[in-house]
DOLO-955802 format. One record per residue (C-alpha): x, y, z; residue number from 1; residue in one letter. Coordinates in steps of 0.5 Angstrom, whole numbers. Layout:
+-------+-------+-------+-----+------+
:     X :     Y :     Z : pos : code :
+-------+-------+-------+-----+------+
:     X :     Y :     Z : NUM :    a :
...
+-------+-------+-------+-----+------+
# end
This chain:
+-------+-------+-------+-----+------+
:     X :     Y :     Z : pos : code :
+-------+-------+-------+-----+------+
:   -93 :   -42 :   -88 :   1 :    m :
:   -87 :   -41 :   -84 :   2 :    a :
:   -86 :   -45 :   -78 :   3 :    m :
:   -81 :   -40 :   -75 :   4 :    f :
:   -78 :   -33 :   -75 :   5 :    d :
:   -72 :   -30 :   -77 :   6 :    i :
:   -70 :   -24 :   -73 :   7 :    i :
:   -65 :   -19 :   -76 :   8 :    e :
:   -63 :   -12 :   -77 :   9 :    w :
:   -58 :    -8 :   -81 :  10 :    t :
:   -57 :    -1 :   -82 :  11 :    d :
:   -55 :     2 :   -88 :  12 :    n :
:   -55 :     9 :   -86 :  13 :    s :
:   -50 :     9 :   -80 :  14 :    g :
:   -54 :    14 :   -76 :  15 :    t :
:   -59 :     9 :   -72 :  16 :    q :
:   -57 :     8 :   -65 :  17 :    l :
:   -64 :     3 :   -64 :  18 :    v :
:   -68 :    -1 :   -68 :  19 :    h :
:   -74 :    -4 :   -66 :  20 :    r :
:   -78 :   -11 :   -69 :  21 :    i :
:   -83 :   -10 :   -70 :  22 :    p :
:   -83 :    -2 :   -71 :  23 :    e :
:   -90 :    -1 :   -68 :  24 :    n :
:   -92 :    -5 :   -62 :  25 :    g :
:   -90 :   -12 :   -61 :  26 :    s :
:   -90 :   -18 :   -65 :  27 :    g :
:   -92 :   -26 :   -65 :  28 :    e :
:   -85 :   -29 :   -65 :  29 :    f :
:   -86 :   -37 :   -65 :  30 :    r :
:   -82 :   -42 :   -60 :  31 :    i :
:   -75 :   -43 :   -64 :  32 :    g :
:   -75 :   -37 :   -68 :  33 :    s :
:   -68 :   -35 :   -69 :  34 :    q :
:   -65 :   -28 :   -67 :  35 :    l :
:   -59 :   -26 :   -71 :  36 :    i :
:   -54 :   -21 :   -68 :  37 :    v :
:   -48 :   -18 :   -71 :  38 :    r :
:   -41 :   -16 :   -68 :  39 :    e :
:   -43 :    -9 :   -68 :  40 :    t :
:   -50 :   -10 :   -64 :  41 :    q :
:   -54 :   -12 :   -58 :  42 :    a :
:   -61 :   -15 :   -58 :  43 :    a :
:   -65 :   -13 :   -52 :  44 :    v :
:   -71 :   -18 :   -52 :  45 :    f :
:   -78 :   -16 :   -49 :  46 :    f :
:   -83 :   -21 :   -47 :  47 :    k :
:   -90 :   -19 :   -44 :  48 :    d :
:   -87 :   -11 :   -44 :  49 :    g :
:   -81 :   -13 :   -40 :  50 :    q :
:   -74 :   -13 :   -41 :  51 :    g :
:   -72 :   -20 :   -40 :  52 :    r :
:   -65 :   -21 :   -43 :  53 :    d :
:   -59 :   -18 :   -47 :  54 :    t :
:   -56 :   -22 :   -53 :  55 :    f :
:   -49 :   -21 :   -56 :  56 :    s :
:   -47 :   -23 :   -62 :  57 :    a :
:   -49 :   -29 :   -65 :  58 :    g :
:   -55 :   -34 :   -67 :  59 :    r :
:   -60 :   -35 :   -61 :  60 :    h :
:   -66 :   -39 :   -61 :  61 :    t :
:   -72 :   -35 :   -58 :  62 :    l :
:   -77 :   -38 :   -53 :  63 :    s :
:   -84 :   -35 :   -52 :  64 :    t :
:   -91 :   -38 :   -51 :  65 :    a :
:   -93 :   -38 :   -58 :  66 :    n :
:   -94 :   -45 :   -60 :  67 :    i :
:   -95 :   -45 :   -67 :  68 :    p :
:  -101 :   -50 :   -67 :  69 :    i :
:  -105 :   -46 :   -62 :  70 :    l :
:  -103 :   -39 :   -64 :  71 :    t :
:  -110 :   -39 :   -69 :  72 :    k :
:  -114 :   -42 :   -63 :  73 :    i :
:  -112 :   -37 :   -58 :  74 :    l :
:  -112 :   -31 :   -62 :  75 :    s :
:  -119 :   -31 :   -63 :  76 :    i :
:  -122 :   -28 :   -57 :  77 :    p :
:  -117 :   -23 :   -58 :  78 :    f :
:  -119 :   -21 :   -65 :  79 :    g :
:  -114 :   -25 :   -69 :  80 :    g :
:  -108 :   -23 :   -65 :  81 :    k :
:  -104 :   -27 :   -60 :  82 :    s :
:  -104 :   -25 :   -53 :  83 :    p :
:   -97 :   -27 :   -52 :  84 :    f :
:   -93 :   -21 :   -54 :  85 :    r :
:   -85 :   -20 :   -55 :  86 :    a :
:   -81 :   -15 :   -59 :  87 :    e :
:   -73 :   -15 :   -60 :  88 :    v :
:   -70 :    -8 :   -60 :  89 :    v :
:   -63 :    -8 :   -63 :  90 :    f :
:   -58 :    -3 :   -61 :  91 :    v :
:   -52 :    -1 :   -65 :  92 :    g :
:   -45 :    -1 :   -61 :  93 :    l :
:   -41 :     2 :   -66 :  94 :    q :
:   -37 :     8 :   -65 :  95 :    t :
:   -41 :    14 :   -67 :  96 :    f :
:   -36 :    19 :   -70 :  97 :    l :
:   -36 :    26 :   -71 :  98 :    d :
:   -41 :    28 :   -66 :  99 :    q :
:   -41 :    36 :   -66 : 100 :    k :
:   -42 :    40 :   -60 : 101 :    w :
:   -42 :    48 :   -59 : 102 :    g :
:   -45 :    54 :   -56 : 103 :    t :
:   -51 :    57 :   -58 : 104 :    r :
:   -50 :    64 :   -55 : 105 :    e :
:   -43 :    67 :   -52 : 106 :    p :
:   -41 :    65 :   -45 : 107 :    i :
:   -39 :    71 :   -40 : 108 :    a :
:   -31 :    69 :   -38 : 109 :    f :
:   -27 :    74 :   -33 : 110 :    r :
:   -21 :    75 :   -36 : 111 :    d :
:   -15 :    77 :   -32 : 112 :    t :
:   -12 :    81 :   -38 : 113 :    d :
:   -18 :    83 :   -42 : 114 :    l :
:   -24 :    84 :   -36 : 115 :    g :
:   -30 :    81 :   -38 : 116 :    i :
:   -30 :    77 :   -45 : 117 :    v :
:   -36 :    73 :   -48 : 118 :    r :
:   -33 :    67 :   -52 : 119 :    l :
:   -36 :    62 :   -56 : 120 :    r :
:   -33 :    55 :   -57 : 121 :    a :
:   -34 :    49 :   -61 : 122 :    f :
:   -31 :    42 :   -62 : 123 :    g :
:   -33 :    34 :   -63 : 124 :    n :
:   -33 :    28 :   -60 : 125 :    f :
:   -34 :    20 :   -61 : 126 :    t :
:   -39 :    16 :   -57 : 127 :    m :
:   -42 :     9 :   -56 : 128 :    r :
:   -47 :     5 :   -52 : 129 :    v :
:   -44 :     1 :   -47 : 130 :    t :
:   -51 :    -2 :   -43 : 131 :    e :
:   -56 :    -3 :   -48 : 132 :    p :
:   -62 :    -5 :   -44 : 133 :    q :
:   -60 :     1 :   -39 : 134 :    l :
:   -60 :     6 :   -46 : 135 :    f :
:   -67 :     3 :   -48 : 136 :    v :
:   -71 :     3 :   -42 : 137 :    t :
:   -68 :    10 :   -40 : 138 :    t :
:   -68 :    14 :   -47 : 139 :    v :
:   -71 :    10 :   -52 : 140 :    v :
:   -77 :     8 :   -49 : 141 :    g :
:   -83 :     5 :   -54 : 142 :    s :
:   -80 :     9 :   -60 : 143 :    r :
:   -79 :     4 :   -66 : 144 :    g :
:   -73 :     8 :   -69 : 145 :    i :
:   -68 :    12 :   -65 : 146 :    f :
:   -62 :    16 :   -69 : 147 :    t :
:   -56 :    19 :   -66 : 148 :    s :
:   -59 :    26 :   -67 : 149 :    d :
:   -65 :    24 :   -62 : 150 :    g :
:   -60 :    24 :   -56 : 151 :    i :
:   -55 :    29 :   -59 : 152 :    g :
:   -58 :    36 :   -57 : 153 :    d :
:   -59 :    33 :   -50 : 154 :    y :
:   -51 :    31 :   -50 : 155 :    l :
:   -49 :    38 :   -53 : 156 :    k :
:   -53 :    42 :   -48 : 157 :    n :
:   -49 :    37 :   -42 : 158 :    v :
:   -43 :    39 :   -45 : 159 :    i :
:   -44 :    46 :   -46 : 160 :    v :
:   -46 :    47 :   -39 : 161 :    s :
:   -40 :    43 :   -36 : 162 :    r :
:   -35 :    47 :   -41 : 163 :    f :
:   -37 :    53 :   -37 : 164 :    n :
:   -35 :    50 :   -30 : 165 :    d :
:   -28 :    47 :   -33 : 166 :    v :
:   -26 :    54 :   -37 : 167 :    l :
:   -27 :    58 :   -31 : 168 :    g :
:   -23 :    53 :   -27 : 169 :    e :
:   -17 :    52 :   -32 : 170 :    n :
:   -16 :    58 :   -35 : 171 :    m :
:   -14 :    65 :   -33 : 172 :    k :
:   -14 :    69 :   -40 : 173 :    s :
:   -16 :    68 :   -47 : 174 :    v :
:    -8 :    70 :   -49 : 175 :    l :
:    -6 :    63 :   -46 : 176 :    d :
:   -12 :    59 :   -50 : 177 :    l :
:    -7 :    55 :   -55 : 178 :    a :
:    -3 :    52 :   -49 : 179 :    m :
:    -9 :    49 :   -45 : 180 :    v :
:   -13 :    46 :   -51 : 181 :    y :
:   -11 :    39 :   -49 : 182 :    d :
:   -12 :    40 :   -42 : 183 :    e :
:   -19 :    43 :   -43 : 184 :    l :
:   -21 :    37 :   -47 : 185 :    g :
:   -19 :    32 :   -42 : 186 :    i :
:   -22 :    36 :   -36 : 187 :    a :
:   -29 :    36 :   -40 : 188 :    l :
:   -29 :    29 :   -42 : 189 :    k :
:   -28 :    27 :   -35 : 190 :    t :
:   -33 :    32 :   -33 : 191 :    r :
:   -39 :    29 :   -38 : 192 :    v :
:   -37 :    22 :   -37 : 193 :    q :
:   -41 :    21 :   -31 : 194 :    t :
:   -47 :    25 :   -34 : 195 :    d :
:   -47 :    20 :   -40 : 196 :    f :
:   -46 :    14 :   -36 : 197 :    a :
:   -53 :    14 :   -33 : 198 :    k :
:   -56 :    13 :   -40 : 199 :    f :
:   -51 :     7 :   -41 : 200 :    g :
:   -47 :    12 :   -46 : 201 :    i :
:   -39 :    13 :   -46 : 202 :    e :
:   -35 :    18 :   -49 : 203 :    v :
:   -29 :    15 :   -52 : 204 :    q :
:   -26 :    22 :   -55 : 205 :    d :
:   -27 :    29 :   -54 : 206 :    f :
:   -24 :    35 :   -58 : 207 :    f :
:   -24 :    42 :   -57 : 208 :    i :
:   -23 :    45 :   -64 : 209 :    q :
:   -24 :    53 :   -62 : 210 :    a :
:   -25 :    58 :   -57 : 211 :    i :
:   -26 :    65 :   -60 : 212 :    t :
:   -27 :    71 :   -57 : 213 :    p :
:   -32 :    77 :   -61 : 214 :    p :
:   -29 :    80 :   -67 : 215 :    e :
:   -27 :    87 :   -63 : 216 :    e :
:   -23 :    83 :   -58 : 217 :    v :
:   -19 :    79 :   -63 : 218 :    q :
:   -17 :    86 :   -66 : 219 :    k :
:   -15 :    88 :   -60 : 220 :    a :
:   -11 :    82 :   -59 : 221 :    m :
:    -8 :    83 :   -66 : 222 :    d :
:    -6 :    90 :   -64 : 223 :    q :
:    -2 :    87 :   -58 : 224 :    r :
:     1 :    82 :   -62 : 225 :    a :
:     4 :    87 :   -67 : 226 :    s :
:     6 :    92 :   -62 : 227 :    m :
:    10 :    86 :   -59 : 228 :    g :
:    13 :    84 :   -66 : 229 :    v :
:    15 :    92 :   -68 : 230 :    v :
:    19 :    92 :   -61 : 231 :    g :
:    23 :    99 :   -62 : 232 :    d :
:    19 :   104 :   -65 : 233 :    m :
:    24 :   108 :   -67 : 234 :    n :
:    27 :   103 :   -71 : 235 :    k :
:    21 :   101 :   -74 : 236 :    f :
:    20 :   108 :   -77 : 237 :    m :
:    26 :   108 :   -80 : 238 :    q :
:    25 :   101 :   -83 : 239 :    f :
:    18 :   104 :   -86 : 240 :    k :
:    22 :   110 :   -88 : 241 :    a :
:    27 :   106 :   -92 : 242 :    a :
:    22 :   102 :   -95 : 243 :    n :
:    18 :   108 :   -98 : 244 :    a :
:    25 :   111 :  -101 : 245 :    m :
:    26 :   104 :  -104 : 246 :    e :
:    19 :   104 :  -107 : 247 :    a :
:    20 :   111 :  -109 : 248 :    a :
:    27 :   109 :  -113 : 249 :    a :
:    24 :   103 :  -116 : 250 :    n :
:    18 :   108 :  -119 : 251 :    n :
:    21 :   115 :  -120 : 252 :    p :
:    15 :   117 :  -124 : 253 :    g :
:     9 :   115 :  -120 : 254 :    g :
:     5 :   120 :  -116 : 255 :    a :
:     6 :   114 :  -110 : 256 :    g :
:    14 :   115 :  -111 : 257 :    a :
:    13 :   123 :  -109 : 258 :    a :
:     9 :   121 :  -103 : 259 :    m :
:    14 :   116 :  -101 : 260 :    a :
:    20 :   121 :  -102 : 261 :    m :
:    16 :   126 :   -98 : 262 :    g :
:    15 :   121 :   -93 : 263 :    a :
:    22 :   119 :   -92 : 264 :    g :
:    24 :   126 :   -93 : 265 :    a :
:    19 :   128 :   -87 : 266 :    g :
:    22 :   122 :   -83 : 267 :    m :
:    29 :   124 :   -84 : 268 :    g :
:    28 :   131 :   -82 : 269 :    m :
:    24 :   129 :   -76 : 270 :    a :
:    30 :   125 :   -74 : 271 :    q :
:    35 :   131 :   -75 : 272 :    a :
:    31 :   135 :   -71 : 273 :    q :
:    31 :   130 :   -65 : 274 :    m :
:    38 :   130 :   -66 : 275 :    m :
:    39 :   137 :   -66 : 276 :    a :
:    34 :   138 :   -60 : 277 :    n :
:    38 :   133 :   -56 : 278 :    a :
:    45 :   136 :   -58 : 279 :    m :
:    42 :   143 :   -56 : 280 :    a :
:    40 :   140 :   -49 : 281 :    a :
:    47 :   138 :   -48 : 282 :    g :
:    50 :   144 :   -49 : 283 :    q :
:    45 :   148 :   -45 : 284 :    q :
:    46 :   143 :   -39 : 285 :    q :
:    51 :   147 :   -34 : 286 :    p :
:    58 :   143 :   -33 : 287 :    q :
:    60 :   142 :   -26 : 288 :    a :
:    65 :   146 :   -23 : 289 :    k :
:    71 :   143 :   -20 : 290 :    a :
:    71 :   144 :   -12 : 291 :    p :
:    77 :   150 :   -11 : 292 :    a :
:    83 :   147 :    -7 : 293 :    a :
:    83 :   150 :     0 : 294 :    a :
:    89 :   154 :     1 : 295 :    p :
:    95 :   151 :     5 : 296 :    g :
:   102 :   152 :     7 : 297 :    i :
:   108 :   148 :     6 : 298 :    a :
:   112 :   146 :    12 : 299 :    c :
:   119 :   148 :    11 : 300 :    p :
:   122 :   142 :    14 : 301 :    g :
:   118 :   136 :    11 : 302 :    c :
:   114 :   140 :     6 : 303 :    q :
:   107 :   137 :     8 : 304 :    a :
:   101 :   141 :     7 : 305 :    q :
:    98 :   145 :    12 : 306 :    n :
:    92 :   149 :    13 : 307 :    a :
:    93 :   157 :    12 : 308 :    a :
:    95 :   160 :    19 : 309 :    g :
:    98 :   154 :    22 : 310 :    a :
:   103 :   155 :    27 : 311 :    k :
:   106 :   148 :    27 : 312 :    f :
:   107 :   142 :    22 : 313 :    c :
:   101 :   137 :    23 : 314 :    s :
:   106 :   132 :    20 : 315 :    s :
:   113 :   133 :    24 : 316 :    c :
:   111 :   138 :    29 : 317 :    g :
:   116 :   143 :    26 : 318 :    k :
:   114 :   151 :    27 : 319 :    a :
:   112 :   154 :    21 : 320 :    i :
:   114 :   161 :    20 : 321 :    p :
:   108 :   166 :    19 : 322 :    a :
:   106 :   169 :    12 : 323 :    a :
:   109 :   175 :    10 : 324 :    e :
:   105 :   181 :     7 : 325 :    a :
:   107 :   184 :     0 : 326 :    c :
:   110 :   191 :     1 : 327 :    a :
:   106 :   193 :    -5 : 328 :    k :
:    99 :   190 :    -5 : 329 :    c :
:    99 :   187 :     2 : 330 :    n :
:    97 :   180 :     0 : 331 :    v :
:    99 :   175 :     5 : 332 :    q :
:   105 :   170 :     2 : 333 :    n :
:   108 :   164 :     4 : 334 :    a :
:   114 :   164 :     9 : 335 :    p :
:   120 :   165 :     4 : 336 :    g :
:   117 :   167 :    -2 : 337 :    a :
:   121 :   171 :    -6 : 338 :    k :
:   116 :   174 :   -10 : 339 :    f :
:   109 :   176 :    -9 : 340 :    c :
:   104 :   171 :   -12 : 341 :    s :
:    99 :   177 :   -13 : 342 :    s :
:   103 :   183 :   -16 : 343 :    c :
:   110 :   180 :   -17 : 344 :    g :
:   113 :   185 :   -13 : 345 :    t :
:   120 :   182 :   -10 : 346 :    g :
:   119 :   180 :    -2 : 347 :    m :
:   123 :   184 :     3 : 348 :    g :
:   123 :   190 :    -2 : 349 :    k :
:   119 :   196 :    -2 : 350 :    a :
:   116 :   200 :    -7 : 351 :    a :
:   118 :   207 :    -9 : 352 :    c :
:   111 :   211 :    -7 : 353 :    p :
:   113 :   216 :   -13 : 354 :    k :
:   116 :   212 :   -19 : 355 :    c :
:   114 :   205 :   -16 : 356 :    q :
:   121 :   202 :   -17 : 357 :    a :
:   123 :   197 :   -12 : 358 :    q :
:   128 :   199 :    -7 : 359 :    i :
:   131 :   195 :    -2 : 360 :    a :
:   128 :   194 :     5 : 361 :    a :
:   131 :   200 :    10 : 362 :    g :
:   133 :   205 :     4 : 363 :    a :
:   132 :   212 :     6 : 364 :    k :
:   132 :   215 :    -1 : 365 :    f :
:   129 :   212 :    -8 : 366 :    c :
:   135 :   209 :   -12 : 367 :    a :
:   131 :   211 :   -18 : 368 :    g :
:   128 :   218 :   -17 : 369 :    c :
:   131 :   220 :   -10 : 370 :    g :
:   125 :   221 :    -7 : 371 :    n :
:   125 :   220 :     0 : 372 :    p :
:   122 :   213 :     3 : 373 :    m :
:   118 :   214 :     9 : 374 :    a :
+-------+-------+-------+-----+------+
# end
């Protein structure tokens, strides 16, 4: 019969956060029992149902009320069990990687560009236990084995709840998602750190892998992006027509070639019609008429232009002779004009009323026909 106990634990699965020895209830550890704690572990020692101490890595000697010689005698009234009970709870302190989180149902988000959008999000995080005794007393309780899955659902729910707040505070539109992934991850990690700390857990890394809108919203975003890439629609249609014609040239015998040629021809005709319409519109547009020059009269002294009917020059003040009327058409002409500006009749001459010959002013008979001049 062994006089002392060796208490240790190893986890080959890598998923156990807590392992209790013994797994069911408490044990009968003797004075001098050796507790072996590894670098990635902490051991919480319970005696008589109370957490007495937390042991770090190393070998430790336990002290209990179980004296080997008296154990059998003292256990008789208790059905063969010692009344002095103890237990050791090992807690894994390693970092638990690739803990996943995600939204079970889409969450509503008020987007500044798209209106109300329902979003899904998922990612992963890493965690570790920083306060073993607090973790055991608040989370594990009396369970013999506790894995990372046991607390995983609760932690995921906390993350999703905080994610809703962080998303509304840090993002305005899903079109800006690519720019805010890191900022959202940092903000969310900071927000959930307090929730995890009250259980003795620390979040070391936090990542958002994707935030995705519904399929119909993704299609609308793709269409909007395509419109931005196309730019000038006319040039894009010309490019498509050129590609269709090139495909037709490479495959002249196929039915697709005929369709491509037809599409190209139709595109060309449409563009030609557009050009013809533009030209016709230009031709129909009335041209602006140049304003008519106001009639004027030149000063005989300084040749400055003066308004018609002016008696004195506005530039030099010299008197301006009055206009002379044509003897034939009675049109007013500038002073000193030798011929009428309207009919060409010489100024200072009269026209014969019979033969219209030009007769010097004051003549009594026409030199052409002898008709008396009135």
